[in-house]
PDB file of N, CA, C, O and CB in Angstrom:
ATOM      1  N   MET A   1     -12.079 -11.226   4.386  1.00  0.00           N
ATOM      2  CA  MET A   1     -11.464 -11.917   3.319  1.00  0.00           C
ATOM      3  C   MET A   1     -11.218 -13.326   3.665  1.00  0.00           C
ATOM      4  O   MET A   1     -10.925 -14.100   2.753  1.00  0.00           O
ATOM      5  CB  MET A   1     -10.232 -11.270   2.933  1.00  0.00           C
ATOM      6  N   GLY A   2     -11.305 -13.753   4.889  1.00  0.00           N
ATOM      7  CA  GLY A   2     -11.043 -15.158   5.262  1.00  0.00           C
ATOM      8  C   GLY A   2     -12.119 -16.085   4.668  1.00  0.00           C
ATOM      9  O   GLY A   2     -11.904 -17.295   4.594  1.00  0.00           O
ATOM     10  N   HIS A   3     -13.281 -15.536   4.241  1.00  0.00           N
ATOM     11  CA  HIS A   3     -14.293 -16.326   3.650  1.00  0.00           C
ATOM     12  C   HIS A   3     -13.900 -16.950   2.370  1.00  0.00           C
ATOM     13  O   HIS A   3     -14.347 -18.056   2.065  1.00  0.00           O
ATOM     14  CB  HIS A   3     -15.454 -15.547   3.458  1.00  0.00           C
ATOM     15  N   GLY A   4     -13.058 -16.277   1.577  1.00  0.00           N
ATOM     16  CA  GLY A   4     -12.643 -16.724   0.277  1.00  0.00           C
ATOM     17  C   GLY A   4     -11.499 -17.652   0.284  1.00  0.00           C
ATOM     18  O   GLY A   4     -11.189 -18.240  -0.752  1.00  0.00           O
ATOM     19  N   VAL A   5     -10.841 -17.823   1.399  1.00  0.00           N
ATOM     20  CA  VAL A   5      -9.602 -18.660   1.473  1.00  0.00           C
ATOM     21  C   VAL A   5      -9.807 -19.899   2.239  1.00  0.00           C
ATOM     22  O   VAL A   5     -10.080 -19.854   3.439  1.00  0.00           O
ATOM     23  CB  VAL A   5      -8.465 -17.903   2.096  1.00  0.00           C
ATOM     24  N   ARG A   6      -9.680 -21.052   1.565  1.00  0.00           N
ATOM     25  CA  ARG A   6      -9.846 -22.348   2.309  1.00  0.00           C
ATOM     26  C   ARG A   6      -8.551 -22.800   2.910  1.00  0.00           C
ATOM     27  O   ARG A   6      -8.522 -23.093   4.105  1.00  0.00           O
ATOM     28  CB  ARG A   6     -10.383 -23.460   1.385  1.00  0.00           C
ATOM     29  N   HIS A   7      -7.483 -22.877   2.170  1.00  0.00           N
ATOM     30  CA  HIS A   7      -6.157 -23.313   2.591  1.00  0.00           C
ATOM     31  C   HIS A   7      -5.162 -22.207   2.293  1.00  0.00           C
ATOM     32  O   HIS A   7      -5.325 -21.468   1.322  1.00  0.00           O
ATOM     33  CB  HIS A   7      -5.746 -24.632   1.883  1.00  0.00           C
ATOM     34  N   PRO A   8      -4.151 -22.089   3.105  1.00  0.00           N
ATOM     35  CA  PRO A   8      -3.119 -21.041   2.833  1.00  0.00           C
ATOM     36  C   PRO A   8      -2.543 -21.216   1.447  1.00  0.00           C
ATOM     37  O   PRO A   8      -2.091 -22.306   1.095  1.00  0.00           O
ATOM     38  CB  PRO A   8      -1.970 -21.094   3.884  1.00  0.00           C
ATOM     39  N   GLY A   9      -2.553 -20.144   0.645  1.00  0.00           N
ATOM     40  CA  GLY A   9      -2.036 -20.188  -0.695  1.00  0.00           C
ATOM     41  C   GLY A   9      -2.906 -20.800  -1.733  1.00  0.00           C
ATOM     42  O   GLY A   9      -2.497 -20.953  -2.884  1.00  0.00           O
ATOM     43  N   CYS A  10      -4.127 -21.161  -1.344  1.00  0.00           N
ATOM     44  CA  CYS A  10      -5.022 -21.807  -2.302  1.00  0.00           C
ATOM     45  C   CYS A  10      -6.075 -20.791  -2.716  1.00  0.00           C
ATOM     46  O   CYS A  10      -6.729 -20.169  -1.879  1.00  0.00           O
ATOM     47  CB  CYS A  10      -5.684 -23.094  -1.695  1.00  0.00           C
ATOM     48  N   ARG A  11      -6.226 -20.636  -4.048  1.00  0.00           N
ATOM     49  CA  ARG A  11      -7.209 -19.677  -4.583  1.00  0.00           C
ATOM     50  C   ARG A  11      -8.527 -20.441  -4.828  1.00  0.00           C
ATOM     51  O   ARG A  11      -8.549 -21.478  -5.490  1.00  0.00           O
ATOM     52  CB  ARG A  11      -6.679 -18.991  -5.928  1.00  0.00           C
ATOM     53  N   PRO A  12      -9.583 -19.911  -4.292  1.00  0.00           N
ATOM     54  CA  PRO A  12     -10.878 -20.611  -4.397  1.00  0.00           C
ATOM     55  C   PRO A  12     -11.404 -20.487  -5.869  1.00  0.00           C
ATOM     56  O   PRO A  12     -11.032 -19.561  -6.590  1.00  0.00           O
ATOM     57  CB  PRO A  12     -11.936 -19.997  -3.352  1.00  0.00           C
ATOM     58  N   ARG A  13     -12.247 -21.409  -6.273  1.00  0.00           N
ATOM     59  CA  ARG A  13     -12.838 -21.425  -7.590  1.00  0.00           C
ATOM     60  C   ARG A  13     -14.124 -20.647  -7.550  1.00  0.00           C
ATOM     61  O   ARG A  13     -14.773 -20.501  -6.514  1.00  0.00           O
ATOM     62  CB  ARG A  13     -13.074 -22.856  -8.079  1.00  0.00           C
ATOM     63  N   CYS A  14     -14.484 -20.131  -8.775  1.00  0.00           N
ATOM     64  CA  CYS A  14     -15.771 -19.324  -8.899  1.00  0.00           C
ATOM     65  C   CYS A  14     -17.013 -20.086  -8.450  1.00  0.00           C
ATOM     66  O   CYS A  14     -17.899 -19.520  -7.809  1.00  0.00           O
ATOM     67  CB  CYS A  14     -15.987 -18.880 -10.369  1.00  0.00           C
ATOM     68  N   ARG A  15     -17.072 -21.370  -8.788  1.00  0.00           N
ATOM     69  CA  ARG A  15     -18.284 -22.144  -8.426  1.00  0.00           C
ATOM     70  C   ARG A  15     -18.345 -22.431  -6.918  1.00  0.00           C
ATOM     71  O   ARG A  15     -19.432 -22.649  -6.383  1.00  0.00           O
ATOM     72  CB  ARG A  15     -18.319 -23.481  -9.210  1.00  0.00           C
ATOM     73  N   VAL A  16     -17.203 -22.433  -6.231  1.00  0.00           N
ATOM     74  CA  VAL A  16     -17.171 -22.692  -4.780  1.00  0.00           C
ATOM     75  C   VAL A  16     -17.605 -21.413  -4.069  1.00  0.00           C
ATOM     76  O   VAL A  16     -18.427 -21.473  -3.155  1.00  0.00           O
ATOM     77  CB  VAL A  16     -15.730 -23.150  -4.298  1.00  0.00           C
ATOM     78  N   THR A  17     -17.078 -20.273  -4.462  1.00  0.00           N
ATOM     79  CA  THR A  17     -17.399 -19.007  -3.790  1.00  0.00           C
ATOM     80  C   THR A  17     -18.638 -18.425  -4.330  1.00  0.00           C
ATOM     81  O   THR A  17     -19.154 -17.502  -3.699  1.00  0.00           O
ATOM     82  CB  THR A  17     -16.285 -18.016  -3.920  1.00  0.00           C
ATOM     83  N   ARG A  18     -19.192 -18.855  -5.438  1.00  0.00           N
ATOM     84  CA  ARG A  18     -20.410 -18.344  -6.118  1.00  0.00           C
ATOM     85  C   ARG A  18     -20.322 -16.869  -6.360  1.00  0.00           C
ATOM     86  O   ARG A  18     -21.188 -16.101  -5.942  1.00  0.00           O
ATOM     87  CB  ARG A  18     -21.661 -18.644  -5.300  1.00  0.00           C
ATOM     88  N   VAL A  19     -19.268 -16.473  -7.040  1.00  0.00           N
ATOM     89  CA  VAL A  19     -19.092 -15.078  -7.420  1.00  0.00           C
ATOM     90  C   VAL A  19     -18.931 -14.989  -8.945  1.00  0.00           C
ATOM     91  O   VAL A  19     -18.646 -15.994  -9.597  1.00  0.00           O
ATOM     92  CB  VAL A  19     -17.860 -14.455  -6.689  1.00  0.00           C
ATOM     93  N   THR A  20     -19.110 -13.809  -9.505  1.00  0.00           N
ATOM     94  CA  THR A  20     -18.947 -13.666 -10.913  1.00  0.00           C
ATOM     95  C   THR A  20     -17.473 -13.707 -11.283  1.00  0.00           C
ATOM     96  O   THR A  20     -16.603 -13.637 -10.415  1.00  0.00           O
ATOM     97  CB  THR A  20     -19.588 -12.390 -11.386  1.00  0.00           C
ATOM     98  N   ALA A  21     -17.198 -13.821 -12.581  1.00  0.00           N
ATOM     99  CA  ALA A  21     -15.813 -13.850 -13.017  1.00  0.00           C
ATOM    100  C   ALA A  21     -14.999 -12.556 -12.662  1.00  0.00           C
ATOM    101  O   ALA A  21     -13.824 -12.623 -12.303  1.00  0.00           O
ATOM    102  CB  ALA A  21     -15.789 -14.074 -14.513  1.00  0.00           C
ATOM    103  N   GLN A  22     -15.668 -11.407 -12.778  1.00  0.00           N
ATOM    104  CA  GLN A  22     -15.041 -10.156 -12.442  1.00  0.00           C
ATOM    105  C   GLN A  22     -14.773 -10.113 -10.875  1.00  0.00           C
ATOM    106  O   GLN A  22     -13.706  -9.679 -10.441  1.00  0.00           O
ATOM    107  CB  GLN A  22     -15.964  -8.949 -12.919  1.00  0.00           C
ATOM    108  N   GLN A  23     -15.702 -10.541 -10.111  1.00  0.00           N
ATOM    109  CA  GLN A  23     -15.505 -10.576  -8.661  1.00  0.00           C
ATOM    110  C   GLN A  23     -14.362 -11.559  -8.290  1.00  0.00           C
ATOM    111  O   GLN A  23     -13.589 -11.316  -7.363  1.00  0.00           O
ATOM    112  CB  GLN A  23     -16.834 -10.989  -7.948  1.00  0.00           C
ATOM    113  N   GLN A  24     -14.288 -12.676  -9.051  1.00  0.00           N
ATOM    114  CA  GLN A  24     -13.275 -13.649  -8.813  1.00  0.00           C
ATOM    115  C   GLN A  24     -11.910 -13.091  -9.060  1.00  0.00           C
ATOM    116  O   GLN A  24     -10.989 -13.311  -8.274  1.00  0.00           O
ATOM    117  CB  GLN A  24     -13.499 -14.838  -9.648  1.00  0.00           C
ATOM    118  N   ARG A  25     -11.767 -12.363 -10.155  1.00  0.00           N
ATOM    119  CA  ARG A  25     -10.461 -11.706 -10.441  1.00  0.00           C
ATOM    120  C   ARG A  25     -10.044 -10.777  -9.354  1.00  0.00           C
ATOM    121  O   ARG A  25      -8.885 -10.747  -8.941  1.00  0.00           O
ATOM    122  CB  ARG A  25     -10.516 -10.939 -11.739  1.00  0.00           C
ATOM    123  N   ARG A  26     -11.032  -9.990  -8.878  1.00  0.00           N
ATOM    124  CA  ARG A  26     -10.753  -9.049  -7.835  1.00  0.00           C
ATOM    125  C   ARG A  26     -10.349  -9.779  -6.499  1.00  0.00           C
ATOM    126  O   ARG A  26      -9.459  -9.325  -5.780  1.00  0.00           O
ATOM    127  CB  ARG A  26     -11.990  -8.147  -7.625  1.00  0.00           C
ATOM    128  N   LEU A  27     -11.010 -10.878  -6.211  1.00  0.00           N
ATOM    129  CA  LEU A  27     -10.765 -11.684  -5.039  1.00  0.00           C
ATOM    130  C   LEU A  27      -9.362 -12.239  -5.100  1.00  0.00           C
ATOM    131  O   LEU A  27      -8.605 -12.121  -4.137  1.00  0.00           O
ATOM    132  CB  LEU A  27     -11.794 -12.809  -4.920  1.00  0.00           C
ATOM    133  N   VAL A  28      -9.006 -12.841  -6.213  1.00  0.00           N
ATOM    134  CA  VAL A  28      -7.697 -13.398  -6.442  1.00  0.00           C
ATOM    135  C   VAL A  28      -6.602 -12.391  -6.274  1.00  0.00           C
ATOM    136  O   VAL A  28      -5.572 -12.660  -5.655  1.00  0.00           O
ATOM    137  CB  VAL A  28      -7.625 -13.985  -7.786  1.00  0.00           C
ATOM    138  N   ARG A  29      -6.844 -11.165  -6.860  1.00  0.00           N
ATOM    139  CA  ARG A  29      -5.853 -10.126  -6.752  1.00  0.00           C
ATOM    140  C   ARG A  29      -5.726  -9.662  -5.260  1.00  0.00           C
ATOM    141  O   ARG A  29      -4.610  -9.407  -4.809  1.00  0.00           O
ATOM    142  CB  ARG A  29      -6.234  -8.933  -7.688  1.00  0.00           C
ATOM    143  N   ALA A  30      -6.816  -9.551  -4.511  1.00  0.00           N
ATOM    144  CA  ALA A  30      -6.798  -9.177  -3.121  1.00  0.00           C
ATOM    145  C   ALA A  30      -6.019 -10.234  -2.294  1.00  0.00           C
ATOM    146  O   ALA A  30      -5.210  -9.883  -1.435  1.00  0.00           O
ATOM    147  CB  ALA A  30      -8.246  -9.016  -2.598  1.00  0.00           C
ATOM    148  N   ILE A  31      -6.276 -11.517  -2.567  1.00  0.00           N
ATOM    149  CA  ILE A  31      -5.577 -12.587  -1.882  1.00  0.00           C
ATOM    150  C   ILE A  31      -4.123 -12.521  -2.116  1.00  0.00           C
ATOM    151  O   ILE A  31      -3.336 -12.698  -1.186  1.00  0.00           O
ATOM    152  CB  ILE A  31      -6.086 -13.906  -2.300  1.00  0.00           C
ATOM    153  N   LYS A  32      -3.722 -12.267  -3.351  1.00  0.00           N
ATOM    154  CA  LYS A  32      -2.329 -12.203  -3.701  1.00  0.00           C
ATOM    155  C   LYS A  32      -1.645 -11.042  -3.060  1.00  0.00           C
ATOM    156  O   LYS A  32      -0.531 -11.181  -2.556  1.00  0.00           O
ATOM    157  CB  LYS A  32      -2.168 -12.133  -5.163  1.00  0.00           C
ATOM    158  N   THR A  33      -2.276  -9.905  -3.064  1.00  0.00           N
ATOM    159  CA  THR A  33      -1.733  -8.698  -2.396  1.00  0.00           C
ATOM    160  C   THR A  33      -1.624  -8.928  -0.882  1.00  0.00           C
ATOM    161  O   THR A  33      -0.633  -8.514  -0.281  1.00  0.00           O
ATOM    162  CB  THR A  33      -2.638  -7.452  -2.685  1.00  0.00           C
ATOM    163  N   ALA A  34      -2.571  -9.550  -0.278  1.00  0.00           N
ATOM    164  CA  ALA A  34      -2.534  -9.760   1.130  1.00  0.00           C
ATOM    165  C   ALA A  34      -1.427 -10.795   1.496  1.00  0.00           C
ATOM    166  O   ALA A  34      -0.782 -10.676   2.537  1.00  0.00           O
ATOM    167  CB  ALA A  34      -3.914 -10.220   1.618  1.00  0.00           C
ATOM    168  N   SER A  35      -1.236 -11.753   0.665  1.00  0.00           N
ATOM    169  CA  SER A  35      -0.130 -12.721   0.968  1.00  0.00           C
ATOM    170  C   SER A  35       1.220 -12.067   0.796  1.00  0.00           C
ATOM    171  O   SER A  35       2.143 -12.334   1.565  1.00  0.00           O
ATOM    172  CB  SER A  35      -0.214 -13.973   0.050  1.00  0.00           C
ATOM    173  N   GLU A  36       1.352 -11.185  -0.238  1.00  0.00           N
ATOM    174  CA  GLU A  36       2.601 -10.522  -0.443  1.00  0.00           C
ATOM    175  C   GLU A  36       2.959  -9.508   0.703  1.00  0.00           C
ATOM    176  O   GLU A  36       4.127  -9.255   0.999  1.00  0.00           O
ATOM    177  CB  GLU A  36       2.553  -9.818  -1.778  1.00  0.00           C
ATOM    178  N   MET A  37       1.912  -8.968   1.305  1.00  0.00           N
ATOM    179  CA  MET A  37       2.115  -8.095   2.456  1.00  0.00           C
ATOM    180  C   MET A  37       2.191  -8.814   3.771  1.00  0.00           C
ATOM    181  O   MET A  37       2.257  -8.196   4.834  1.00  0.00           O
ATOM    182  CB  MET A  37       1.038  -7.105   2.523  1.00  0.00           C
ATOM    183  N   ALA A  38       2.183 -10.146   3.693  1.00  0.00           N
ATOM    184  CA  ALA A  38       2.294 -11.031   4.843  1.00  0.00           C
ATOM    185  C   ALA A  38       1.099 -10.950   5.786  1.00  0.00           C
ATOM    186  O   ALA A  38       1.200 -11.219   6.983  1.00  0.00           O
ATOM    187  CB  ALA A  38       3.543 -10.715   5.597  1.00  0.00           C
ATOM    188  N   LEU A  39      -0.049 -10.566   5.195  1.00  0.00           N
ATOM    189  CA  LEU A  39      -1.297 -10.592   6.008  1.00  0.00           C
ATOM    190  C   LEU A  39      -1.920 -11.930   6.003  1.00  0.00           C
ATOM    191  O   LEU A  39      -2.641 -12.278   6.938  1.00  0.00           O
ATOM    192  CB  LEU A  39      -2.304  -9.584   5.509  1.00  0.00           C
ATOM    193  N   LEU A  40      -1.673 -12.712   4.972  1.00  0.00           N
ATOM    194  CA  LEU A  40      -2.159 -14.097   4.855  1.00  0.00           C
ATOM    195  C   LEU A  40      -0.909 -15.009   4.703  1.00  0.00           C
ATOM    196  O   LEU A  40       0.043 -14.652   4.009  1.00  0.00           O
ATOM    197  CB  LEU A  40      -3.172 -14.262   3.602  1.00  0.00           C
ATOM    198  N   PRO A  41      -0.933 -16.165   5.351  1.00  0.00           N
ATOM    199  CA  PRO A  41       0.117 -17.096   5.154  1.00  0.00           C
ATOM    200  C   PRO A  41       0.235 -17.631   3.744  1.00  0.00           C
ATOM    201  O   PRO A  41      -0.776 -17.802   3.063  1.00  0.00           O
ATOM    202  CB  PRO A  41      -0.053 -18.184   6.068  1.00  0.00           C
ATOM    203  N   TYR A  42       1.448 -17.897   3.292  1.00  0.00           N
ATOM    204  CA  TYR A  42       1.630 -18.427   1.963  1.00  0.00           C
ATOM    205  C   TYR A  42       2.151 -19.862   2.086  1.00  0.00           C
ATOM    206  O   TYR A  42       3.149 -20.078   2.773  1.00  0.00           O
ATOM    207  CB  TYR A  42       2.602 -17.535   1.133  1.00  0.00           C
ATOM    208  N   SER A  43       1.540 -20.812   1.473  1.00  0.00           N
ATOM    209  CA  SER A  43       1.982 -22.121   1.536  1.00  0.00           C
ATOM    210  C   SER A  43       2.386 -22.613   0.135  1.00  0.00           C
ATOM    211  O   SER A  43       1.666 -22.397  -0.840  1.00  0.00           O
ATOM    212  CB  SER A  43       0.927 -22.974   2.148  1.00  0.00           C
ATOM    213  N   THR A  44       3.563 -23.285   0.053  1.00  0.00           N
ATOM    214  CA  THR A  44       4.019 -23.806  -1.230  1.00  0.00           C
ATOM    215  C   THR A  44       3.616 -25.268  -1.435  1.00  0.00           C
ATOM    216  O   THR A  44       3.750 -25.803  -2.536  1.00  0.00           O
ATOM    217  CB  THR A  44       5.528 -23.668  -1.338  1.00  0.00           C
ATOM    218  N   SER A  45       3.135 -25.894  -0.400  1.00  0.00           N
ATOM    219  CA  SER A  45       2.777 -27.276  -0.494  1.00  0.00           C
ATOM    220  C   SER A  45       1.479 -27.469  -1.265  1.00  0.00           C
ATOM    221  O   SER A  45       0.504 -26.770  -0.989  1.00  0.00           O
ATOM    222  CB  SER A  45       2.665 -27.868   0.874  1.00  0.00           C
ATOM    223  N   ALA A  46       1.432 -28.372  -2.203  1.00  0.00           N
ATOM    224  CA  ALA A  46       0.220 -28.624  -2.924  1.00  0.00           C
ATOM    225  C   ALA A  46      -0.662 -29.634  -2.129  1.00  0.00           C
ATOM    226  O   ALA A  46      -0.170 -30.424  -1.324  1.00  0.00           O
ATOM    227  CB  ALA A  46       0.549 -29.152  -4.348  1.00  0.00           C
ATOM    228  N   ARG A  47      -1.924 -29.564  -2.388  1.00  0.00           N
ATOM    229  CA  ARG A  47      -2.871 -30.440  -1.653  1.00  0.00           C
ATOM    230  C   ARG A  47      -2.784 -31.847  -2.216  1.00  0.00           C
ATOM    231  O   ARG A  47      -3.488 -32.743  -1.750  1.00  0.00           O
ATOM    232  CB  ARG A  47      -4.345 -29.904  -1.752  1.00  0.00           C
TER     233      ARG A  47
END
């Protein structure tokens, strides 16, 4: 899953990851779940 995450707390765009819209929704949901479970760091600072 580290492939889809550039910065902590940052959701990648479809055109960057080259996935379909459905895959993008699943990826975002997986990233959110992982950050809530503290598997991924969560950053509140904006770029």
